[in-house]
C-alpha positions in Angstrom: 0.0 0.0 0.0 2.9 2.4 0.9 4.5 1.7 -2.5 1.3 2.3 -4.4 0.7 5.6 -2.4 4.3 6.7 -3.2 3.8 6.0 -6.9 0.6 7.9 -6.9 2.3 10.9 -5.3 5.1 10.7 -7.9 2.6 10.7 -10.7 0.6 13.5 -9.2 3.6 15.7 -9.3 3.4 15.7 -13.1 -0.4 16.2 -13.3 -0.8 19.9 -12.6 0.9 20.8 -15.9 -1.5 18.6 -17.8 -4.8 19.2 -16.1 -7.2 17.1 -14.1 -8.8 15.7 -17.2 -5.5 13.9 -18.0 -5.1 11.9 -14.9 -3.4 8.4 -15.2 -5.6 5.8 -16.8 -5.1 2.3 -18.0 -2.9 2.2 -21.1 -4.3 0.7 -24.3 -2.4 -2.3 -25.5 -3.1 -3.7 -29.0 -1.6 -6.0 -31.6 -0.5 -3.7 -34.5 -2.8 -4.0 -37.4 -1.9 -7.0 -39.6 1.0 -8.1 -37.5 -0.1 -11.4 -35.9 1.5 -14.4 -37.6 2.1 -18.0 -36.6 5.4 -17.2 -34.8 5.3 -13.5 -33.8 3.1 -10.5 -33.0 3.9 -6.8 -32.7 2.5 -5.1 -29.6 1.8 -1.3 -29.4 0.7 0.6 -26.3 -0.2 4.1 -25.3 2.5 6.4 -23.8 1.2 7.7 -20.4 0.5 11.4 -20.3 2.8 11.7 -17.3 5.7 9.7 -18.8 9.1 11.3 -18.7 11.9 10.7 -21.2 13.6 7.4 -20.6 10.7 5.7 -18.9 11.1 1.9 -19.1 8.2 -0.5 -19.7 8.3 -4.1 -18.6 6.6 -6.6 -21.0 5.6 -10.0 -19.8 4.3 -13.0 -21.8 2.1 -15.4 -19.8 3.5 -13.9 -16.6 7.2 -14.2 -17.6 9.2 -11.1 -18.3 10.4 -11.0 -22.0 11.6 -7.5 -22.4 12.3 -4.1 -20.9 12.1 -1.2 -23.3 11.8 2.6 -23.5 9.7 2.4 -26.7 6.0 1.9 -26.9 6.2 -1.1 -29.2 7.7 -4.5 -29.1 7.7 -7.6 -31.4 7.2 -10.8 -29.5 9.0 -13.6 -31.4 9.4 -17.4 -31.3 5.7 -17.9 -30.6 3.9 -21.2 -31.3 1.3 -21.5 -34.1 -2.4 -21.5 -33.2 -1.6 -20.8 -29.5 -3.1 -18.3 -27.1 -1.0 -15.8 -25.1 -1.5 -13.1 -22.5 0.8 -10.1 -22.7 1.1 -7.4 -20.1 2.9 -4.1 -20.0 3.6 -1.9 -16.9 5.8 1.1 -16.2 9.1 0.0 -14.6 9.1 0.3 -10.9 5.3 0.3 -10.7 3.5 -2.6 -8.9 0.5 -1.9 -11.2 -0.1 -3.7 -14.5 -1.1 -0.9 -16.8 -2.5 -2.9 -19.6 -2.9 -6.5 -20.9 -3.9 -8.2 -24.1 -5.0 -11.7 -25.1 -4.2 -12.9 -28.6 -4.0 -16.1 -30.6 -1.4 -16.8 -33.2 -2.2 -18.0 -36.7 -1.7 -21.4 -38.3 1.7 -22.2 -39.8 2.0 -20.4 -43.1 2.5 -22.1 -46.4 5.5 -20.7 -48.2 5.5 -20.2 -52.0 9.0 -19.4 -53.3 8.8 -17.3 -56.5 11.7 -19.3 -58.0 9.3 -22.4 -58.0 7.2 -20.5 -60.6 10.2 -19.6 -62.8 11.5 -16.3 -61.4 15.2 -16.1 -62.0 16.3 -13.2 -59.8 19.3 -12.4 -62.0 18.5 -8.7 -62.2 18.1 -8.8 -66.0 15.2 -11.1 -66.8 11.7 -9.6 -66.3 10.2 -11.8 -63.7 6.8 -10.2 -63.5 4.8 -13.1 -64.8 6.5 -15.7 -62.6 6.1 -13.6 -59.4 2.4 -12.9 -60.3 1.9 -16.6 -60.8 3.3 -17.3 -57.3 0.9 -14.7 -55.9 -2.1 -16.1 -57.7 -1.2 -19.7 -56.6 -0.5 -18.8 -53.0 -3.3 -20.3 -50.7 -5.1 -18.0 -48.1 -2.8 -17.2 -45.3 0.3 -18.1 -47.2 3.6 -16.4 -47.8 5.0 -15.5 -51.3 8.8 -15.4 -50.7 11.3 -13.2 -52.7 14.6 -14.9 -51.8 18.1 -13.6 -52.1 18.8 -12.1 -55.5 17.5 -9.2 -57.6 14.1 -9.9 -59.1 13.2 -7.4 -61.9 9.4 -6.8 -62.2 6.7 -4.6 -63.5 3.4 -4.0 -61.7 2.3 -6.8 -59.4 -1.2 -7.2 -58.0 -1.6 -8.5 -54.5 -4.7 -10.1 -52.9 -6.3 -10.6 -49.5 -5.0 -13.0 -46.9 -1.4 -12.9 -48.3 2.1 -12.1 -47.1 4.7 -10.9 -49.6 8.1 -11.3 -47.9 11.4 -10.1 -49.3 14.1 -11.9 -47.6 17.4 -10.4 -46.4 19.6 -10.1 -49.5 16.5 -10.0 -51.7 15.6 -7.1 -53.9 12.3 -6.7 -55.8 13.4 -4.2 -58.4 11.0 -2.1 -60.5 11.4 -2.0 -64.3 12.2 1.3 -65.9 9.8 0.8 -68.8 6.4 2.4 -68.3 4.7 -0.2 -70.4 5.4 -2.7 -67.6 2.9 -0.7 -65.4 -0.1 -1.1 -67.7 -3.1 -1.2 -67.7 -3.7 2.1 -66.0 -5.5 2.1 -62.7 -8.0 4.4 -61.1 -6.0 6.2 -58.4 -5.7 9.5 -56.6 -2.9 12.0 -56.9 -2.6 15.5 -55.4 -6.2 15.2 -54.1 -8.0 14.2 -57.3 -9.2 10.8 -58.5 -7.7 10.0 -61.9 -6.1 7.3 -64.0 -2.4 6.7 -63.5 0.2 4.1 -64.3 0.0 1.1 -61.9 2.5 1.0 -59.0 5.1 -1.7 -58.5 2.9 -3.2 -55.7 -0.8 -2.7 -56.0 -3.7 -3.9 -53.8 -7.4 -3.3 -53.9 -9.8 -1.3 -56.0 -10.6 2.4 -55.4 -14.2 3.3 -54.4 -14.6 6.5 -52.3 -18.1 5.4 -51.3 -17.1 1.8 -50.6 -15.5 -0.4 -47.9 -12.4 -2.6 -48.0 -11.7 -4.5 -51.2 -8.5 -6.1 -49.9 -7.9 -7.4 -46.3 -5.3 -9.1 -44.2 -2.3 -8.3 -46.2 1.4 -8.1 -45.1 4.3 -6.7 -47.1 7.4 -7.3 -45.1 10.9 -8.6 -44.7 14.5 -7.5 -44.3 15.1 -6.9 -48.0 14.5 -4.1 -50.5 11.7 -2.9 -52.6 13.3 -0.6 -55.2 11.5 1.2 -57.9 12.5 2.4 -61.4 13.5 5.8 -59.9 14.1 9.0 -61.9 14.4 7.2 -65.2 11.0 5.6 -64.9 9.5 8.9 -63.6 10.8 10.8 -66.6 9.3 8.2 -69.0 5.9 8.2 -67.2 5.7 12.0 -67.2 6.5 12.0 -71.0 3.5 9.7 -71.6 0.9 10.7 -69.0 2.1 14.0 -67.4 3.3 14.7 -63.8 0.1 13.3 -62.3 0.1 10.1 -64.3 3.0 8.4 -62.4 2.5 5.3 -60.3 3.9 4.8 -56.8 6.2 2.2 -55.2 3.3 0.7 -53.1 -0.3 1.8 -53.5 -3.2 0.4 -51.4 -6.8 1.2 -52.5 -9.7 0.6 -50.0 -7.5 -1.7 -47.9 -8.0 -2.9 -44.3 -5.8 -4.6 -41.8 -2.5 -4.2 -43.6 1.1 -4.3 -42.4 4.1 -3.0 -44.2 7.2 -3.8 -42.1 10.9 -4.0 -42.0 11.8 -3.3 -45.6 14.0 -0.6 -47.3 11.8 1.3 -49.8 13.6 3.4 -52.4 13.7 4.8 -55.9 10.0 5.3 -56.4 8.9 7.3 -59.5 6.6 9.4 -57.3 5.2 9.0 -53.8 6.7 6.0 -52.1 3.9 4.5 -50.0 0.4 5.7 -50.6 -2.9 4.3 -49.2 -6.3 5.7 -50.0 -9.8 5.1 -48.4 -8.2 2.5 -46.2 -8.3 1.6 -42.5 -6.1 -0.1 -39.9 -2.8 0.2 -41.6 0.5 -0.4 -39.8 3.8 0.9 -41.2 6.7 -0.1 -39.0 10.5 -0.5 -39.1 10.7 0.9 -42.6 13.7 2.7 -44.1 12.3 5.1 -46.8 14.6 6.8 -49.2 13.6 9.0 -52.1 15.1 11.8 -54.3 12.7 12.0 -57.2 10.4 15.0 -57.7 7.2 14.6 -55.6 9.1 11.8 -53.8 7.0 11.8 -50.6 7.8 9.0 -48.1 4.4 8.0 -46.8 1.0 9.4 -47.6 -2.1 8.3 -45.6 -5.0 9.6 -47.7 -8.7 9.7 -46.5 -7.7 6.8 -44.3 -8.4 5.9 -40.6 -6.5 4.3 -37.8 -2.9 4.4 -39.0 0.1 3.3 -36.9 3.4 4.6 -38.2 6.4 3.8 -36.0 10.1 2.8 -35.9 10.6 4.2 -39.4 13.4 6.3 -40.9 12.8 8.9 -43.6 15.3 10.5 -46.1 13.3 12.1 -48.8 13.4 15.0 -51.3 9.8 16.0 -50.5 7.5 15.5 -47.5 8.6 12.6 -45.3 5.0 12.0 -44.2 2.1 13.8 -45.8 -1.4 13.2 -44.3 -4.0 14.0 -46.9 -7.8 13.8 -47.6 -8.5 15.1 -51.1 -8.5 18.5 -52.8 -11.2 21.1 -53.6 -13.8 20.7 -54.9 -13.8 16.9 -55.2 -12.4 16.4 -51.7 -15.1 18.6 -50.2 -17.8 16.5 -52.0 -16.4 13.1 -51.1 -15.7 14.4 -47.5 -13.8 11.3 -46.4 -11.4 12.5 -43.6 -8.2 11.0 -42.4 -8.7 10.2 -38.7 -6.7 8.7 -35.8 -3.2 8.8 -37.2 -0.4 7.9 -34.7 3.2 8.6 -35.6 5.8 7.7 -33.0 9.5 6.6 -32.6 10.4 7.8 -36.1 13.6 9.5 -37.4 13.3 12.1 -40.0 16.7 12.7 -41.6 16.0 14.9 -44.6 12.9 16.2 -46.4 10.3 18.9 -46.5 8.4 18.1 -43.4 6.1 15.9 -41.3 3.1 17.4 -42.9 -0.7 17.6 -42.5 -2.0 18.8 -45.9 -1.9 20.5 -48.2 -4.7 18.3 -49.9 -7.0 18.2 -46.9 -10.4 19.2 -48.2 -12.0 16.0 -46.7 -10.7 16.9 -43.3 -7.9 15.6 -41.0 -8.5 15.0 -37.3 -6.9 13.1 -34.4 -3.2 13.1 -35.2 -0.7 12.2 -32.5 3.1 12.6 -33.1 5.4 11.6 -30.3 8.9 10.5 -29.5 10.2 11.5 -32.9 13.5 13.2 -34.0 13.6 15.4 -37.0 16.7 16.9 -38.7 16.8 20.0 -40.7 13.5 19.6 -42.6 12.5 22.4 -44.8 9.3 23.2 -42.8 9.8 20.9 -39.8 6.4 19.8 -38.4 3.9 21.6 -40.6 0.2 22.0 -41.0 -0.6 23.5 -44.4 -3.5 24.5 -46.7 -4.7 27.4 -48.9 -7.9 29.4 -48.5 -9.6 27.5 -51.4 -9.3 24.1 -49.7 -12.2 24.2 -47.3 -12.2 21.2 -44.9 -10.5 21.2 -41.5 -7.4 20.1 -39.6 -8.2 19.6 -35.9 -7.3 17.8 -32.7 -3.5 17.5 -33.3 -1.0 16.7 -30.6 2.8 16.8 -30.9 4.8 15.9 -27.8 8.2 14.7 -26.6 9.9 15.4 -30.0 13.1 16.9 -31.2 12.2 19.3 -34.0 13.9 22.2 -35.8 10.7 24.1 -36.9 7.0 24.2 -36.3 5.0 25.7 -39.2 1.3 26.3 -39.5 0.9 27.7 -43.0 -2.3 29.1 -44.6 -1.0 30.0 -48.0 1.2 28.1 -50.4 2.7 28.9 -53.8 2.0 25.4 -55.4 -0.9 23.0 -56.1 -3.4 25.8 -56.3 -5.7 24.6 -59.1 -9.3 23.6 -58.5 -12.5 25.4 -57.9 -12.6 27.0 -54.5 -14.6 25.5 -51.6 -17.5 27.6 -50.3 -15.7 28.3 -47.0 -12.0 28.6 -45.9 -10.4 25.7 -43.9 -10.7 25.4 -40.1 -7.5 25.1 -38.1 -8.2 24.3 -34.4 -7.3 22.5 -31.2 -3.5 21.9 -31.4 -1.2 20.9 -28.6 2.6 21.1 -28.6 4.3 19.8 -25.4 7.8 18.9 -24.4 9.4 20.0 -27.7 13.2 20.5 -28.2 13.7 23.3 -30.8 17.2 24.2 -29.6 18.8 23.3 -32.9 16.5 25.6 -34.9 17.8 28.2 -37.4 17.0 31.6 -35.8 17.5 33.6 -39.0 13.8 33.0 -39.5 10.9 32.4 -37.1 11.2 29.0 -35.5 7.5 28.8 -34.8 4.9 30.1 -37.4 1.3 30.1 -36.4 -0.9 31.3 -39.3 -4.7 31.1 -39.6 -7.0 32.5 -42.3 -8.3 36.0 -42.5 -11.8 36.5 -41.2 -13.4 36.0 -37.8 -14.7 32.4 -38.6 -11.4 31.0 -39.8 -8.6 32.3 -37.6 -6.4 29.7 -36.1 -7.9 28.8 -32.7 -7.1 27.0 -29.5 -3.4 26.3 -29.6 -1.4 25.4 -26.5 2.4 25.3 -26.5 4.0 24.1 -23.3 7.6 23.3 -22.3 9.1 24.4 -25.7 12.9 24.7 -25.5 14.2 27.4 -27.9 17.6 28.5 -29.1 18.9 31.9 -28.0 17.5 34.7 -30.2 14.5 32.8 -31.5 11.3 34.5 -32.8 7.7 33.4 -33.1 5.3 34.7 -35.8 1.6 34.7 -35.2 -1.1 35.9 -37.7 -4.8 35.6 -37.9 -5.1 33.7 -34.7 -6.8 33.7 -31.3 -6.8 31.8 -28.0 -3.1 30.9 -28.2 -1.3 30.0 -24.9 2.5 29.8 -24.4 3.6 28.2 -21.1 7.4 27.7 -20.4 8.4 28.6 -24.0 11.9 30.1 -23.7 15.5 30.1 -24.7 18.5 28.6 -22.7 18.7 31.8 -20.7 15.1 31.7 -19.7 14.2 34.6 -22.0 11.0 34.4 -24.1 11.2 34.6 -27.9 10.6 37.8 -29.9 6.9 37.8 -30.9 5.8 39.1 -34.4 2.0 39.4 -34.4 -0.7 40.5 -36.8 -4.5 40.3 -36.4 -4.4 38.2 -33.2 -6.5 38.1 -30.1 -6.3 36.4 -26.7 -2.6 35.4 -26.8 -1.2 34.4 -23.4 2.6 34.4 -23.0 
């Protein structure tokens, strides 16, 4: 009892900064979407509101400790097929079990090696037909294996209840000939539905009014998925224009999908794009891109995404959360909701971005325990007045960033009939953010809303933000903005540049 009382007193010391409505509660522990196999499962749990940096979690399996970690995820391995397990997670030093989960592993998977269907893997022979034959022949729940070697391919079409695994030393390499990505598919790019070339990996069929067309899919392994890169991009643009390119991976109306462990590189366009999808896990990925419009990962009008343990090195947005563009996105009105991004490393790129195609709305984004290098815009929320829609309920906490940007006007992607109203930006929380490496020659925090009383940026809280010396903050068209413990190393507040603001508390 004394130990429990002492723990409660310790936790209570953290609570005043967060408010009574954020008192400790049981953590939510789940198996990451699409991650349960015959021999492993990936566990994900909530980070407590009161957690301090370096907090350790103890994970048990059927009452036996299997790991201690400072991350909010763990892959339990060497499990038995068709076997039930109970996993529990608690904060280190606490006598209380914060969360538990019961799960059952799947039956032993049948493995179909693509070489058994004639794939050569010599890096020269086009193996598309042989790999597709292996996919088509694979029984429900089975694994299509890309072994060691370089397997050259055009567009491949995946199906439900399938794992595509690229083994260590294996490369699935995209052809550089755009004819290998025919027939065209109905897709979405820069917010509009249109026909494009197929991607290297394709799953599902797009229907903005429909539910999932492909389920229970895993794309995983320790190998590489490498596209046709700039040469393929140039050829696709010559044939179909900038918006006609395919992706590296494209999921359409998909559900319960895992993309895990792989290196993804050399896409002709966006690298990993999923549209009208739900319960998607992206974990342990290394994403590299240098092509124009080479976004790393694009959740698009999709719900319940888990993105964690990934590394991004891109020439455009690292992650870009989207939901369509005016006027089509306003009419379809399918938002992206409940996106959790954590334990990721952003080396290079334009930003960790919400928008700019957001006419269907974006809500419920949580970014935590991430480290970002010198991204062009850092963490950014972006739109233009014509978009309509909303971006709301966003939390960023316990991250190392070099810039925070909320932008209400952009000099690109401005075509499309305007929405009847301007976008709504509201309810943002930034807490425990290290901005000490930011470039102070420009504002390190930009908070812009839209002109007009109904569309100003509203309800933003910034707490415990550590700034470099000489930092400035720019605020425009905003109200109800609160700064708490936002200061440089000497304790001095930043220089504030303000225009058309109301109810700003510093």
